[in-house]
C-alpha positions in Angstrom: 70.8 164.4 118.0 67.5 163.7 119.6 69.2 161.6 122.3 71.6 164.5 123.1 68.8 167.0 123.3 66.8 164.7 125.6 69.9 164.2 127.8 70.4 167.9 128.0 66.8 168.5 129.0 67.0 165.8 131.7 70.2 167.6 133.0 68.5 171.0 133.0 65.4 169.6 134.7 67.5 167.9 137.3 69.3 171.1 138.1 66.0 173.0 138.4 64.6 170.3 140.7 67.7 170.6 142.8 67.4 174.3 143.1 63.8 173.9 143.9 64.5 171.4 146.7 67.3 173.6 148.1 65.1 176.6 148.3 62.4 174.6 150.0 64.9 173.3 152.5 66.2 176.9 153.1 62.7 178.1 153.8 62.0 175.3 156.2 65.2 176.0 158.1 64.6 179.8 158.2 61.1 179.5 159.7 61.6 179.5 163.4 60.4 181.5 166.4 62.8 183.5 168.5 61.0 182.4 171.7 58.3 179.8 171.3 57.4 180.2 175.0 56.4 183.8 174.3 54.1 182.7 171.4 52.7 179.9 173.5 51.9 182.3 176.4 49.6 184.5 174.2 48.3 181.7 172.1 47.0 180.1 175.4 44.9 183.2 176.1 42.6 181.9 173.4 40.1 179.9 175.5 37.0 177.8 174.7 34.7 179.6 177.2 35.6 183.0 175.7 35.0 181.8 172.2 31.7 180.4 173.3 30.6 183.7 174.7 31.2 185.5 171.4 29.8 182.7 169.2 26.6 182.3 171.2 26.1 186.0 171.1 26.5 186.5 167.3 24.5 183.4 166.4 21.6 184.1 168.8 18.0 184.3 167.6 17.7 188.0 168.5 19.8 188.9 165.5 17.5 187.1 163.1 20.2 185.4 161.1 22.4 188.4 160.4 21.2 189.1 156.9 23.3 191.8 155.1 21.7 195.2 155.4 19.1 194.2 158.0 18.9 195.4 161.6 20.1 192.1 163.1 23.3 192.2 161.2 23.8 195.9 162.0 23.4 195.0 165.7 26.0 192.3 165.5 28.4 194.7 163.8 27.9 197.0 166.7 28.7 194.2 169.1 31.9 193.5 167.3 32.8 197.2 167.2 32.2 197.7 170.9 34.3 194.7 171.7 37.3 196.3 169.9 36.7 199.5 171.8 36.6 197.5 175.1 40.0 196.0 174.2 41.4 199.4 173.2 42.2 198.1 169.7 41.9 201.1 167.5 40.1 201.9 164.3 41.9 203.2 161.2 42.4 207.0 161.3 40.3 207.3 158.1 37.4 205.4 159.6 37.3 206.2 163.3 33.9 204.5 163.9 35.5 201.2 162.7 33.0 201.0 159.8 33.7 201.0 156.1 30.3 201.6 154.5 29.4 199.1 151.7 26.7 201.0 149.7 23.6 199.2 148.4 24.5 200.0 144.8 27.3 197.4 145.0 25.1 194.8 146.7 22.4 192.6 145.2 18.9 194.1 144.7 16.7 194.7 147.7 19.6 194.9 150.2 20.3 198.0 152.2 23.7 199.6 152.8 25.9 197.5 155.0 29.4 197.8 156.5 32.7 196.0 156.9 34.3 196.4 160.4 38.0 197.2 160.6 40.3 197.3 163.7 44.0 197.1 163.8 47.1 197.0 166.0 49.9 199.1 164.6 53.3 197.5 164.0 56.4 198.6 165.7 59.0 198.2 162.9 57.0 197.9 159.7 53.8 199.7 160.5 53.0 200.2 156.8 52.9 196.5 156.1 49.7 194.7 157.0 48.7 191.2 158.0 45.0 190.6 157.6 42.9 188.2 159.7 39.4 188.1 158.3 36.0 186.5 158.7 32.5 187.3 157.4 29.9 188.5 159.9 26.7 188.0 157.9 24.5 185.0 157.4 21.3 184.1 155.6 18.7 185.8 157.7 15.2 184.3 158.0 13.9 181.9 155.4 10.3 180.5 155.4 9.9 181.7 159.0 13.0 180.0 160.3 16.1 181.8 161.7 19.4 180.7 160.1 21.7 181.3 163.1 24.9 180.5 161.2 26.8 179.4 164.3 29.6 177.6 162.4 28.9 179.7 159.2 30.4 182.1 160.3 29.9 182.6 164.0 33.0 180.4 164.5 35.2 182.6 162.4 33.9 185.8 163.9 34.5 184.5 167.4 38.0 183.3 166.5 39.0 186.7 165.1 37.8 188.5 168.2 39.8 186.1 170.5 42.9 186.4 168.4 42.6 190.2 168.5 42.5 190.0 172.3 45.5 187.8 172.4 47.6 190.2 170.3 46.3 193.1 172.5 47.5 191.3 175.6 50.9 190.8 174.1 51.1 194.5 173.2 50.3 195.4 176.8 53.2 193.1 177.9 55.6 194.8 175.5 55.4 192.4 172.6 54.0 194.7 169.8 54.1 192.9 166.4 56.6 194.2 163.9 54.0 194.5 161.2 50.5 195.9 161.6 47.7 193.3 162.1 44.3 194.2 160.7 41.1 192.5 162.0 38.6 192.6 159.2 34.9 191.5 159.5 33.3 191.6 156.1 29.7 191.8 155.1 27.7 190.2 152.3 29.8 187.0 151.9 26.7 184.9 151.7 25.2 186.9 148.8 28.4 186.9 146.7 31.6 188.0 148.5 30.5 191.6 148.0 32.0 193.0 151.3 35.5 191.7 150.7 35.3 192.7 147.0 34.3 196.2 148.0 37.2 196.3 150.5 39.8 195.0 148.0 38.6 197.6 145.4 38.5 200.4 148.0 41.3 199.5 150.4 41.8 201.4 153.6 45.4 200.1 153.8 47.3 199.8 150.5 46.8 196.5 148.8 50.5 196.5 147.7 51.5 196.7 151.4 49.1 193.9 152.4 51.4 191.0 153.2 48.9 188.3 153.6 45.2 187.4 154.3 44.4 184.6 156.7 40.6 184.1 156.2 38.4 182.1 158.5 35.1 180.7 157.3 33.6 177.7 159.3 36.1 176.2 161.8 33.8 175.0 164.6 32.6 171.6 163.4 33.7 168.3 161.9 32.8 167.1 158.4 31.9 163.4 157.5 35.4 162.7 156.2 36.9 163.2 159.6 34.3 161.8 162.0 36.9 159.2 163.2 39.7 161.8 163.4 38.5 165.3 164.3 42.0 166.7 164.8 42.2 168.4 161.4 41.7 171.6 159.5 41.5 172.2 155.7 44.0 174.7 154.3 43.1 176.1 150.9 45.3 178.4 148.8 48.3 178.4 151.1 50.8 177.5 148.3 49.1 179.2 145.3 50.7 182.6 145.6 53.4 182.1 148.2 54.9 178.7 149.0 56.7 180.4 151.9 53.3 181.1 153.5 52.5 177.3 153.0 55.6 176.4 155.1 55.0 179.1 157.7 51.6 177.5 158.5 53.2 174.1 158.6 55.8 175.3 161.0 53.2 177.0 163.2 51.3 173.8 163.3 54.3 171.5 164.1 55.4 173.9 166.9 52.1 174.5 168.6 48.9 172.7 167.5 49.7 169.4 165.8 46.5 169.4 163.7 46.3 167.3 160.6 46.5 169.8 157.8 44.3 168.6 155.0 44.9 169.9 151.5 42.2 168.0 149.7 40.3 171.1 148.7 43.4 172.9 147.7 43.5 170.9 144.5 43.0 173.2 141.6 40.8 170.5 140.0 38.5 170.2 143.1 34.9 170.3 141.9 33.8 172.2 145.0 36.0 175.2 144.0 36.2 176.4 147.6 39.2 178.6 146.7 36.8 180.9 144.9 34.0 180.8 147.4 35.1 182.8 150.4 36.5 186.2 151.1 40.2 185.5 150.8 39.6 185.2 147.0 39.2 188.9 146.6 42.6 189.4 148.1 44.1 186.6 146.1 43.0 188.2 142.8 45.0 191.3 143.9 48.1 189.2 144.3 48.0 188.9 148.1 49.1 185.5 149.6 46.2 183.9 151.3 45.1 180.9 153.4 41.5 179.9 153.7 40.9 177.9 157.0 37.9 175.7 156.8 36.3 172.6 158.5 34.4 171.4 155.5 30.6 171.0 155.0 28.5 169.1 157.5 24.8 168.1 157.9 23.8 171.6 159.2 25.6 173.6 156.5 23.3 176.4 155.3 20.5 175.1 157.4 18.6 176.6 160.3 20.0 173.8 162.4 23.5 175.4 162.4 23.3 176.4 166.0 25.8 177.1 168.8 25.1 174.0 170.8 26.7 171.9 168.0 30.0 173.7 168.0 33.1 171.7 169.1 34.7 174.4 171.2 37.9 172.6 172.1 38.5 172.0 168.4 37.6 175.6 167.5 40.1 176.8 170.1 42.9 174.6 168.7 42.2 175.8 165.1 42.2 179.5 166.3 45.5 178.9 167.9 47.0 177.7 164.7 45.8 180.8 162.9 47.1 183.0 165.7 50.6 181.4 165.5 50.7 181.7 161.8 49.8 185.4 162.0 52.4 185.9 164.7 55.2 184.5 162.6 54.2 186.5 159.5 53.9 189.7 161.5 57.2 189.3 163.4 59.4 187.9 160.6 62.5 190.0 159.9 61.7 189.9 156.2 58.4 190.4 154.4 56.6 187.3 153.2 57.7 186.4 149.6 54.6 186.6 147.3 56.1 184.2 144.7 55.4 180.6 143.9 58.6 178.5 144.1 
């Protein structure tokens, strides 16, 4: 009897594994671009020199390390907002100044009111479905008289979002409006506890249930010690935890356009660093939104005043931004909404 039960369990398990494998193969086969040349055209508008302009600006000394609630961070937020205005990328109707106020009563003690910045491109076919591209705009301010510029953390992510927004805007001008709306979200107060993204997810401007995915960028301009001999990489964290489909979309975007080595070391649920819980995507994930956290890992200047713009690898930053752009393009233009289920 025990042998028969065991045999039956093996048979059931084998069938389940087969169905699992077939579904994965179907996903792989279904992930394709109608015209890769079109994607490549706008992907290639993301350029190192333009990324450098944004990154050097937001990480400059004049902003005093962009501490949440302080004047330097407010000025950086104004720079970001003015850039969206210059690109004719609109604000939400409910927040026409691009700002979502994050009140001091939800922030740690001694911090002033701050703001998230929100701009978006409305979709052509599914305007009420939203693909979010996010990065935090704050850093650590001045500590013991030294400015913490935060060029990689997270000037790199901020610059990448701005460049991707411009690329999508150029596509729209040429008649390639995305099918789904794309939201560019710059959150505050990440360094002091993910408070800006938590405030947004609890007070969403666009319905959380209509938020298709969140591609979050936090540090993509440097190389960590594990990859000193092979800098052509990026860590992906969380890509398969809520939607395995999202996992394969990122892989397809990479194989088609950027050919980076996708490193999943820190996606391990038992990873002691717990990066999955340490950046702004997490506050979307807890609401059931499929997420990817794009990350280059820690380096010798992480959370130090020596994290400056002159140490950024701009060609690598560009390549990583292109991967995220291509991933967002596919999600936004797919005929079917991303499936938020683990296979």
